[in-house]
C-alpha positions as CSV (number, residue, x, y, z in Angstrom):
1,M,-82.3,34.7,17.0
2,S,-85.7,32.7,17.3
3,P,-85.9,30.2,19.7
4,T,-87.0,28.1,16.8
5,S,-83.7,27.9,15.4
6,P,-81.8,24.5,15.2
7,H,-78.9,26.4,16.5
8,W,-80.3,28.0,19.5
9,V,-81.9,26.2,22.9
10,S,-81.5,27.6,26.7
11,L,-79.1,25.7,29.1
12,A,-81.0,27.3,31.8
13,K,-84.1,26.2,30.9
14,I,-83.4,22.5,29.9
15,P,-85.5,19.8,31.8
16,P,-82.4,19.0,34.5
17,L,-80.9,15.4,34.6
18,F,-80.5,15.7,38.1
19,E,-82.3,17.4,40.4
20,S,-83.2,18.5,44.7
21,D,-82.1,20.2,47.2
22,L,-78.7,20.1,46.9
23,G,-78.4,21.4,43.2
24,S,-79.1,20.6,39.9
25,V,-77.3,19.6,36.5
26,Q,-78.3,20.3,33.5
27,A,-77.1,19.3,29.8
28,V,-77.4,20.6,26.4
29,D,-75.8,17.0,24.3
30,R,-76.2,16.1,20.6
31,Q,-79.9,15.1,22.5
32,A,-81.0,18.6,23.2
33,L,-79.3,20.3,19.9
34,P,-78.9,17.5,17.3
35,L,-76.6,19.7,15.3
36,L,-73.9,19.6,18.1
37,N,-70.6,17.6,16.8
38,G,-67.4,17.3,19.2
39,L,-69.1,19.8,21.9
40,S,-71.7,20.1,24.4
41,I,-71.8,22.1,27.8
42,K,-73.4,21.5,30.9
43,R,-74.6,23.7,33.9
44,V,-74.0,22.7,37.8
45,V,-75.8,24.0,40.5
46,L,-74.5,23.4,44.3
47,A,-76.0,24.3,47.0
48,P,-74.3,25.1,50.3
49,N,-72.3,22.2,51.9
50,T,-72.5,19.8,49.2
51,L,-70.4,18.1,46.4
52,R,-70.3,16.5,43.6
53,E,-69.8,13.3,43.8
54,P,-66.5,11.6,42.5
55,Q,-66.3,10.4,39.0
56,W,-64.7,10.6,35.4
57,N,-65.2,11.5,31.6
58,V,-64.1,8.7,29.9
59,N,-64.3,10.6,25.8
60,A,-64.5,14.4,27.1
61,N,-61.8,17.0,27.9
62,Q,-63.6,19.3,30.1
63,L,-63.2,23.1,30.5
64,A,-65.3,24.9,33.6
65,Y,-66.3,28.6,34.7
66,V,-67.0,29.4,37.8
67,V,-70.1,31.8,37.3
68,R,-70.9,31.8,40.8
69,G,-69.6,31.1,44.4
70,E,-66.4,29.2,45.6
71,V,-65.3,25.3,45.1
72,L,-62.9,23.2,45.8
73,V,-61.4,21.0,42.8
74,S,-60.0,17.6,43.4
75,M,-58.4,15.5,40.8
76,L,-56.5,12.2,40.3
77,G,-55.3,12.6,36.8
78,S,-52.8,9.9,35.0
79,G,-49.2,8.6,36.6
80,N,-51.1,9.1,39.9
81,Q,-50.9,12.9,39.9
82,F,-52.8,14.7,42.4
83,S,-54.1,18.3,42.5
84,S,-56.1,20.2,44.9
85,F,-57.2,24.1,44.2
86,V,-60.0,26.6,44.6
87,A,-61.7,28.4,42.0
88,G,-63.9,31.3,42.5
89,E,-65.8,33.7,40.2
90,G,-64.5,34.2,37.4
91,Q,-62.3,31.5,37.4
92,M,-61.6,28.1,34.9
93,Y,-60.1,24.7,35.7
94,H,-59.6,22.2,32.8
95,V,-60.3,18.0,33.5
96,E,-58.0,16.0,31.1
97,S,-60.5,12.6,30.1
98,G,-59.7,10.2,32.7
99,S,-59.6,11.7,35.9
100,V,-61.3,11.2,38.8
101,Y,-62.6,14.7,40.4
102,H,-65.4,15.9,42.6
103,I,-65.8,20.0,43.7
104,E,-67.2,20.9,47.0
105,N,-69.3,24.2,47.3
106,L,-67.1,26.4,50.0
107,A,-69.1,29.5,49.8
108,A,-72.4,30.0,51.8
109,T,-74.6,30.7,49.0
110,E,-75.1,28.6,45.6
111,A,-72.4,27.8,43.6
112,E,-72.8,28.1,39.9
113,V,-70.5,26.0,37.3
114,I,-70.7,26.2,33.6
115,I,-68.7,23.1,32.1
116,A,-68.0,22.4,27.8
117,L,-67.0,19.4,27.2
118,R,-65.7,18.0,24.1
119,S,-67.7,16.0,22.9
120,E,-71.6,16.0,21.4
121,Q,-72.5,12.8,24.2
122,P,-70.1,13.0,26.9
123,Q,-69.9,9.4,28.7
124,H,-69.1,9.8,32.7
125,F,-68.5,7.2,35.3
126,S,-69.6,7.5,39.0
127,L,-66.7,6.6,41.0
128,R,-69.9,4.7,43.6
129,D,-71.3,3.4,40.9
130,S,-67.7,1.8,39.7
131,F,-67.3,0.3,43.2
132,S,-71.2,-0.6,43.5
133,A,-70.3,-2.9,40.3
134,M,-67.6,-5.2,41.6
135,T,-68.7,-7.8,43.4
136,D,-67.3,-8.6,47.5
137,S,-64.6,-11.1,46.3
138,V,-63.2,-8.6,43.2
139,L,-63.2,-6.1,45.7
140,G,-61.4,-8.6,48.7
141,N,-58.6,-9.5,46.1
142,T,-58.0,-5.9,44.7
143,Y,-57.1,-4.4,48.6
144,D,-55.7,-8.1,49.2
145,L,-58.7,-8.1,51.6
146,P,-60.9,-11.2,52.3
147,S,-64.3,-10.3,50.6
148,S,-66.2,-10.6,54.0
149,A,-64.8,-7.5,54.6
150,F,-67.1,-5.6,52.4
151,D,-70.2,-7.7,53.6
152,A,-70.9,-4.1,54.8
153,F,-70.7,-2.3,51.6
154,A,-73.5,-0.7,50.9
155,R,-74.6,-0.6,47.1
156,P,-76.9,2.6,46.2
157,D,-77.2,4.4,43.5
158,A,-75.1,7.2,42.4
159,Q,-76.8,10.6,43.3
160,Q,-74.3,13.0,41.6
161,I,-74.7,15.8,44.2
162,L,-74.1,14.6,48.1
163,P,-74.7,16.6,51.4
164,R,-71.2,17.3,53.0
165,Q,-71.2,15.8,56.5
166,A,-68.5,18.1,57.7
167,N,-66.6,21.2,57.0
168,S,-64.5,21.3,54.0
169,S,-60.7,21.4,54.7
170,V,-59.1,23.4,52.9
171,N,-55.2,23.7,52.6
172,P,-53.7,26.7,52.4
173,T,-52.3,25.6,49.4
174,D,-55.1,24.5,47.6
175,R,-55.2,28.6,47.1
176,F,-51.9,28.4,45.1
177,P,-51.1,29.2,41.3
178,N,-51.9,25.5,40.0
179,A,-51.7,24.0,35.7
180,H,-55.2,23.6,35.9
181,L,-56.2,26.4,37.0
182,F,-57.1,30.0,34.8
183,D,-58.0,33.4,36.2
184,V,-59.7,34.4,32.9
185,E,-61.2,37.7,34.1
186,G,-58.0,38.5,36.0
187,Q,-56.5,38.8,32.7
188,H,-55.7,41.9,30.8
189,P,-57.7,41.6,28.2
190,P,-55.8,40.9,24.7
191,T,-58.6,42.5,22.7
192,A,-60.5,45.7,24.5
193,Y,-62.2,48.7,23.3
194,D,-64.7,50.9,24.9
195,Y,-67.8,49.3,23.1
196,G,-66.3,45.9,24.6
197,S,-63.7,43.4,25.5
198,A,-62.5,39.8,25.4
199,R,-60.0,38.1,27.4
200,L,-58.8,34.5,26.1
201,A,-58.5,31.4,27.8
202,R,-56.4,29.5,25.1
203,K,-53.4,27.3,24.7
204,Q,-51.3,30.6,23.9
205,F,-51.9,31.7,27.9
206,W,-53.1,28.4,29.6
207,A,-50.7,25.3,28.6
208,A,-52.9,23.0,30.2
209,L,-55.4,23.3,27.3
210,E,-54.8,20.6,24.2
211,D,-58.3,21.3,22.3
212,L,-60.8,23.7,24.3
213,S,-60.8,27.3,24.4
214,M,-62.7,29.9,26.0
215,Y,-62.8,33.5,25.1
216,S,-64.8,36.1,28.0
217,L,-66.6,38.4,25.8
218,R,-68.1,41.5,26.8
219,I,-70.5,43.9,24.9
220,K,-71.9,46.6,25.4
221,E,-75.1,48.2,24.1
222,N,-73.2,50.5,21.5
223,G,-71.4,47.3,20.4
224,M,-70.9,44.2,18.5
225,R,-69.7,41.2,17.6
226,D,-67.7,41.7,13.8
227,A,-68.9,38.9,11.4
228,H,-66.3,36.0,11.3
229,W,-65.6,32.3,11.2
230,H,-63.5,30.0,12.6
231,P,-62.2,27.4,9.7
232,V,-61.0,24.4,12.0
233,T,-63.8,24.6,15.5
234,A,-66.7,24.9,16.2
235,E,-68.7,27.3,18.9
236,M,-70.6,27.3,21.9
237,G,-72.0,30.3,23.4
């Protein structure tokens, strides 16, 4: 397909939303690909000893695939349900809209994560920016402390990716199975031929999913994906 097609854009080459020695964040949303409706995608690269700062998506569930490295995912969902787990190469994790979460790079090399979001214009709040928007008096009332307790509270702008000040602490239970984690590449492919295969991350196999799914598709040099269509959903590849 020609790069001039309205259906095509390069996620890897699009100008980053954030970039530093610590990593980068790139996104393809409606601004980059105007025909998008109900879907967008991000690429997050984390250098060693870094983390993506705590944040939450306010209008979109997200589905992430770890391309390289190993990350620790920590999230606080509705009902104060806390989850912490390690996701490695070929594994996926799911974050519900409204859950506060962050990811840390556990590897000695770069980690790369591809994230699909259920909105063509996803909106997220940084936890740091949210606290910075509150006055000392509001924070004091919230935490039953005098406002002077927050005099030393700095209010720098959010950075998206931050250096980790100490080695990340991974609890042995973080490597246990988790409802938000799915080993898609460890799945026996429901569809497999000599010329290709498809592994499926969808609600049939992963109960945590609600309005997103993913195929991990392998097509060999003598194969092709046959012509097909989805009556009620869009697809990004």
